[in-house]
N, C-alpha and C positions, 0 to 999 in steps of 0.2 A: 504494500500500500504506500502511496505517496505520503511521506512523513510531513511535508509542508501542509498538505490538505488535512491530514489527521490532526496536526497541531492547531490549524485554523478552526476545525470543527470543535476541538476541545476548548479552545479559547472562547468561541462563540456560545457553546453549550446550548444548542437550540432545543426548544421544547417540541417534542413530536407527539401528537395526539394519535392514538392507535385504537382501532377496532380490530382486535386480533382474534384469530382462531383460538378457541378455548384450549385446544391441545398445545398451543405454543406460546401462550401469553407470558409465562415466566421467562422463556428463552428470548422472546422479542424484547422485553423490558431490560433484561440483563445485558444483552448484546448492545442495545442502543446506549445503555449506561456506560458500558466498558469503553466504547469508542468515543464517548464524550458528549452524547446527546442526553437530554432529560426526558425520558418517556413518561407519558401519562396515559393510562388506560381508561376507557370510558364505556359505560353501558347504559347511561341514563340520557334519553333524548332531552330532558329538561336542562341539562348542563352543556349541551352541544355548542351553542353560540358562545358561551363564556370560554369553553375550552379552545375553540377555534380562534377566538380573539387573542389568546396568549400564545398559541402555538406558531411555530415557524414552518411546520409541515404536518401532513395528515397521511396516515396509512390505513387502508381498509383491506382486510382479508376476509373472504366469504367462506372460509373453511367449515365453520359450524353455524349453520343458519337456523334461526328461529325468528318468528315475526317481531318480537321486541328488538332483536338485534338488527333486523332489516329496517325497522323504523328508526333506530339509532343511526344506521348508515345513511339513510335518506336525510335525516335532520343534520347530521354532521357535514355531509357533502354539500347540502344546500348552503350552509353557513360558509364552508370553505370556498366555494365558487363565488359567493357574494363578496367575500373578503380577499379574494385573489390569492389564496394560500396554495402552495404546491401539494398535489395529491398523488399518492402512489396506490395503485389498485392491484391486489393479488386475487384473480378470479378462479379460485381453487375448483377444479373439476368441471368448469363451465363447458368444456368440449364434449362431455359425455352425459350430462344430466339436463333434461329439459327445464325442470324447475329453476335450476341455477341460471340457465340462459334467460329466463324471464326476469329474474332478480337483476342480473347484469344489465339487461336492456332497460329496466327501470332506473338503475343507477346511471347509465349512460345518457338517459333522457335529461338528467339534471345538469350534465356538463361532461367535459372530457378530462380524464385524469392526465397528469403530466407524464406519468410513467405507468405502463401496465407491465407487470412482471408475471411470467407464466412459462410453463413448459410448452412443447410443440403442440400438443393436443389442445391446450387452452388457447394458445395464440392463433391456431388454425381457425377457431370459432370466429375470431374477430376479422380474419382475412377472408372468411367465406370459402375456405379450402377444405375439401373432403379429407378427413383424417379419422382414423379409428382410435379416438381417445379412450383411455382406460382408467376412469376415475381420476385419482391424483397422479397416476403415472402418465407419461407422455403418449403411450400407445405407439401406433405406427402409421405411416403414410408415405406417399410417393413424392411429395413436394420437397424441394430443397429448403432447408430450414432458414437460410439467409433470405431467400426470396419470400418465403412465408412471412417472416418477421417484417421485411420491407413493405410487403403488401398491406399487412395489418397497420403498420405505422402510417402509411399514406392514406389508407381508408379512414382512419380515425384522427389523423393529424396530431399524432402524439409520439412519444418515445416508447419503443418496445424493448424490454429486456427478456429475451427468450433464453431460458435456462436449460442446460443439458450438458452432455460431455464437452461440448464447446458452447459457451454462452455467446449470444448475438445481441448486440446493443445497436439500435438503429432508430433514426427519426424518419426513415424512408428515403433519405438522400445520402446521408453519411452513415457508414456502418463500421463497427468494430467487432472483431471476434476475440474472445478470451479463451485461451487454451490451457486452463488449469483445472479441468474437470477430473473427477475421480469417481469410480463406481460407489464409493462410500457416501457420496452426496445423496444417492437414492435412498439411503437408510435413515435420513434425517429430514423432518418436515418442519419448516419455519420460514417466516418472512422476517428478515432482519434489516431491511432497507430503511434508511432514514434520510 
């Protein structure tokens, strides 16, 4: 990691408001804290506007959905887009589950996240590319993952972070590939972006 950027992050100590997957909430908070951010977890729609007002970034992970959590996502994202706060979205398993696709479509109707992070099966949903997604696993498909990520980025006018053995980061025009994957990453589930 670039030490200058890490030091800048630690000096700034940004507050990151999180709606996290219940499976990963502790990990997300701890990792954000370790790198120098100040995580705040939220589950009450009544506090969404106040949390967004003090936060420098918002992360939303749809891994464990229930109606109160969806209501919180909607309220938090409405406030984030009104206040022009950066939003990171993790659309867990959206490529393989119709209900989650409806939730994501509802969230996208509110605005466009600055970053969408997902595996190939999840990102294929946004690109409109046929892919055999497999729950939280990427599944399989015939499309080139770089092209898939670029198409999703251009379609939504956002930055895509497609994770896998090789990570792909693209805004649809500029693309970077990160070659530090390991099969061990498949054994751990969490969004730790801030």
